[in-house]
N, C-alpha and C positions, 0 to 999 in steps of 0.2 A: 251138533245139537248146540244149543247156549250154554254158558257158564253155569246158569242156575241148575240147568237139567245135569249138567255135569258134577256138580256137588249135591244133588239128592243122591246121585247113586254111590257116593263114598260110603255112606254109614250102613249101606247094603254089602260093598265092597268088603268092609272091615268083618263083617259076618262070616262071609264067604271064608275070608283069609283064615278066620278061627277055625272053620269046618275043613278047611282044606290047607292048613301051614305049609306042607312040602310043595305045593301046586303054583304055577305063575297065574296071576289072576289078571285077567286086561277086561277092557269094556268093548263090545262091539256088537255086532251081529253074528249071530248063531249060524243062521240058514247058509252067509257068504263067507264064513270063516274070515271074518275081516275084524280087525282091532283098530279103535280109532284112539287119537293122543288127544290129552287137553292138557293145558298148562294147570289146570285145577290139578292133574293127579301128582305135580310136581312134589317130590320128596316124600310122597303117600308111600308108606313101608307096605301097605296093605294092595298097592296097584303096580305091577311090573310095567316098564317102559315099554310100549309096545315096538320101539324101535331098536330095543335091547334085548330080544326074546331069546332065553337060552334054549336052544332045540334039544339039549339032553334033557330037559326039566317039561314034566307035563304042564299043560296050559289047561287053564279054566276059564271059558267065556262068560262073561256077565250078557245078557241077550238084552241092552239097553241101547236103544236108538229113535232116531225120528220115527219111525213105524211100529215104535214097540215103546211108548212110555207108560208108565203104569196108573198114573191118575186120572187117564182116559178111557173111556170105555166104548172102545171102536166098534164094538156092535152096534149100540144103538148111536153112535155118530152119526150125522149126515154129511152131505157134501158142504155145507156151508155154517153148520154148527155141532160143536163140541158135548158131548155128554159126559160128562165127570164120573170118574168110578169112586163111588161113596166108600167101598172097602177100603181105599188107601188112606193110608196117615203118613206124612213125611216126617221123617225123622233128620235131626238136625245131621248136616255133613260134617266133614271134617277137613282142614286146610294146615299144611305143616310148611313155615315158613324158614328158609334160610335165615343163619345169622348175618349176611348180607342185605337181606330184605328187610330185618327188623331194622339194622343201622340206615338204611336211607328211608324206613318210614319216620325213624325219629327226628332226622335231618329235617323231613318234611313238614314235622308237625313244628319243628322249632322255626323253620321260614314262616310258616303260617303265624305263629304266637307274633312273631317281628311284624308280619304284615299287619295282625292286629293293632299292635301299640304304636305304629306308625300311623295311624289315623284316630287313634284312641287311646293317647298318652295318659288321660287321665283316668281310666278304670280299667278295670280287668273284665275278661268276658265270664261268664257264669258257667257255661261248660264248652263243650268242643261238639258240633254237628257234623257228622257224614252226613251229605244230602244229595240226591238223586232226583232226577224230577220225571225221567222216562225209561222203561227199560231198553226201548230202540227210539231214536231220533227220525221225524218224519223224511229226511231226505238219505236215510240212511237204505243200502240195497236190501236190507231185510225187514225195512220197513213195511208193515200191511194195515188193511182195515182193522184188525185184530188190538193193534198198537193203539189205533184211535178211542177203540172202544172200551178198553181196558185202563186207558188212561184217565188222569184228573184233569188235564188240560194246563196249556202252558202257563196261561193269566192265573189261574189258581196257584199255580207255584210260584209265579213271582209276587205274587199278593204276601204268600207266606213267609217267600225269602224277606221280605221287606220289614214283617213284623220280628222274625227271627233275629237279625242282624242288629237289631239296639241292644240285644242281650250277650248273645252267643255267637261264637267264633266258628264259624261255617267254613266248611270246605267242601267240594264239588269236584264229583270226579270229572276230568277233564277229554275230551278228544274234537273230534272237528266237529259235532254235532251237539256240543254241550249250550243248554240255553245259557244266552247272552245278559248275564246280568252283574251289575255292579257291585262290590263290597262284598264278594267271596273271593277266598284264596283260592286259585289253580294252580297247582302247579305244573311244571313244564313236564312232557314225555311220561306222562302218566298211564301206564299200561295197566290192563286189569289186575296182575297180581300185587305190584306196586299200592295201587287203590286199596286192596283187600288188607296190605299190611298198615296204611294208614289207616282203617276204619277198625280195626285190632287196636289201636291207641285212642280213638275217641269214643266220645261218652254214649252216643246215641245213633242211628240210623235212621233217617226220616226219607222216605220214598216211595215208590209203587213195587208191588210184587213184581219179583222178577231177580236177574243175578243178584243182585247186591242185598237182596232182603235174605235171600239165600246164603249170602255172606254172615248177614246178621246173623243167623239162625246157627252157621258152623260155630261163629264166636262167642256165641252165647252172649249178644250184645243185646241191649234194651233197643227198642225198634218202635217208630210207628208207623204204621205200613198201609199204605192206599190199596184197596182192593177193589172197590166201586161194587159192580154188582157181575163182571164177568165169570170169576173163579172162585169158590169158597174158601175161606183161610183154614176151616176146621177139614179141609184134604189137604192144601199144598202149605198152610202157612205151620206157624209155631206156637203154642199156648202163653208162652212168655213174653210175646210180643202185644201190642196193643195193634190189633186188626180193623181198620177201619171198612166195614162192610154195607151195602145196601140193602137191607132187609127189605124185600119185596115178593111179589107172587112169583114175578117173572124172573129172578136172582135163582141161580146162576144162570146167566142166557147164553155163554160159550160161543156168541157168532163170531165168527172170522172171517166172512166175505162181506156181509153186509154192515151197513152204518146202522147202528141201534139205538133207536130213541131212549129206550129205557136203561143203558149206558150215561146218556146224554142226561136223564132224569138224576142217576146216583151222582154223577157231577155237581150237580147243582143241590142234593140233598146232604151231603159229605161237604159243608161249608169250611171257609179257611178261618173261620172263629173255632170251629169244632177239633179242627186241626191243632191248631196252635195250643187250644186247652191242654189235650191231652199230652203235647210235649212238655206242657208248663208243669203238668201233676206230674210227670216221671221227673223231670230234673229239678221241681222242688223238693221232692223226696230224696 
């Protein structure tokens, strides 16, 4: 599963651990009797590292895997369209950082500040924004049609970045498929947990629904999140975020195999100016 899914289950794991404090709690597939690791679970006192299970202590498996995601109504879904489970509501997850992770995140923040003043010696930035432009990039092995449908489009993100970089210090997650934009600080060797630590020290998350929006939820960070018309924020989002959703009779579409014209309309309806206005509203306060 993706890191966003891994985060979604951590709040549930905390409740299960309270219910069974003497058991080892793992995330996996109950039918297959398999437990699945994730770096999201590092340092989490409620989830046992499945590579270090004590055979003398009872194990409780939380049945959570790609074929059993609680926000999907599998009975109503089809071979090319997800139907969302309206009874589900995401709870903010939990992340636990080591002291070393926080120290490294602070070093990166300082490097980003130095980068800003190298090019903007006469003015300070108004806030620090952690920005992501896609939950999965087009050339990545996990990319599929659904990511095109649920995305806002690279041109929209680049236009927004060009507006934001005049006032705000922008930090982007970096990997082989990052959007190539100038004037954004990109740290070297930024793995996902390091990116999470950096976000914990930023003022705002800006990006699509996905792994980092759930990180922002876990960290109780302000966020302006693009949802388009693919999945509704009242199921998978957080009430303390600004969630940009395309209210339309065809929303949420949930199409994951066919290219969706309705999602294309969503990209046009949620404009760069709309997005920028919401960001300014939060950071001005």
